[in-house]
N, C-alpha and C positions, 0 to 999 in steps of 0.2 A: 504494500500500500504506500502511495507517495506521501511525502510530508504535507503537501497541499490538501490531499484527501483527508488525512488525519486531522489537520487543522479545521477543515470545514465540518467534519463530523463532530469534533469537540465543540466548535462554535454553535452548531445547531443543538446538540445535546446538552449544552450548558444551560439552556432554558428549561429543560424537562424537570430535573430535580428541584430547581428553584420554584417553578410553577406548582409542583406537588407540595413542597414545603410551605410556600406562601399561601396556597389555597387551604391547606389543612390547619396551619398554625397562626400565620401572620394576619391574613385577610380577615378572619373572624374577629380577631382582637382589634384590628384597626377600625373595622366597621362598628364595633361596639363603643369606641371612644368618641368623645366629642371632637369636632373638627380641629380645634386648636391642638389638643394632645396628639391626635393622629399625625398632623403635619409636623409637629415638633419631633415625633419619633422618626419620621421619614427624613427630616432635616438632619437629625443626628447621624444617621447612616451616611448621608451625602456629605457631611462635613469632613469625612475622611478622604474626599476626592483630591485633596492636595497631593496625594500619593501619585497621581497621574504624571507629575513632573518627572517621574522615574524614566519616562520614555525618552528623555533627553540626557540621561546619565550614562556617559561612556562606561563600558564595562558591565553594565546591567543589560543594555541592549547592544546588539551588534552594530558595527559601523556601516553596514549596507542597508540598514532600515531607512527608507526614504524620509527625508526631512519634511516633505509635504504631508506625511502622515504624523510623524512624531511631534512636530512643533504645534500643530493645531490640537492634536489630542492632549498634549501636555498642558497647554495653556487654557484650553476650554475646561478640562477637568479641574485645574487649579482655580479658575474663576467660579465654577460651580461650587467647589468646596468652600471658597471664601464667602460666597453669597449664602450658603447654608449656615455657615458659622455666624454670619451677621444676623440671619433670621433668628438663630438661637439666642444671640446676645440681646436682641430686641424683643424678646418674647413678652415683656411687660408693656410694650408699646404697640398695640394692635395696628395702629395706622402705619407703622413701619414694618412690622412683622409680616403682615399679609402680602404686601407688594414684594418683599424679599422672598417669600415662599413661592410666589408665582415666578419671580425672576430666576431663582435657582433651578426650578423645574423646567422652565423654558430653555435656559442656557444648557442645562444638563441633557435634555432631550435632543436639542439641536446638535450638541457635541456627539452624542452616540450615533445619531443618524448620519451626520457628516463623516464620522470615523468609519462607519460601515461603507459609505460611498467611496471615501478615499481608499479604504482597504481593497475594494473591488477594482477600482480604477488603477491602483498601483500594483496589483497582483500580490497583495499581502499573504495569501495562503502559500504562495511559492517561496515567500521569504519568512515563513513562520519561525524558523530557527533563529532568525535575527532578533526576534523578540526577547530571546534569552530568558532571564529570570522574570521578565515582565509578561511572559506567555500566559501566566495564570490570570492576568487582568481581564483580557477579553473573553476568556473561557469561563472563569468562575465568578468574577466580580461584576462585569458589565451586564449579564442577564438580570441579576438582582437589581441593579441600578435602573435598568429600563422598566422592569416590572413595577418598581416602586414609583417611578415617574408616572406611569399609567395610573396606578392606584391614587397617587397624589392629585392628579387632574380629575379623576372621578370624584374623589372626596371634596375637592374644591367646588365642583359643580353641584354636588348633592346639597340639598337644603338641610339646614341644621336640625329641623324637626325630624328628619329621617334618621338621625344619629341619636345616641343617648345624650341627653342634655347634661351639660356639666359646666362648672364655672371655669372661666379663664380670664386672664387680664384683658 
């Protein structure tokens, strides 16, 4: 089996266990929370996206990984992580918190979609070995990030009355 085929299988199957886990354990809990607490939990996960800067770290990724992929992926992840951290820091100021929640979810979703596009355009599956230690990011971490972005948008559109009412700042 070619490295490109293995990468594509890993990429596709990365969603399966996360969807199973999310559906069984995470989604029921998020749906039972009030909107504020659910978004705060999602922001906490995404606050770790500063780690995406590793795509530009020599020795972690190979020198033949295209800069057209690595630079955008790294900085968009970094921006998403910072926006998520800012949302968490402003949790007591709803007029700032909610726009930051929307912002980190929009930036994060665009990041993932553009990264997939760049990956296809640049033949990333054929260069999968160049991901080095960062190989786990698109295979194990990105599926959970995309799933939680979709959940966050759903929860943002849901009326508060559909969720368990709770107090929040």
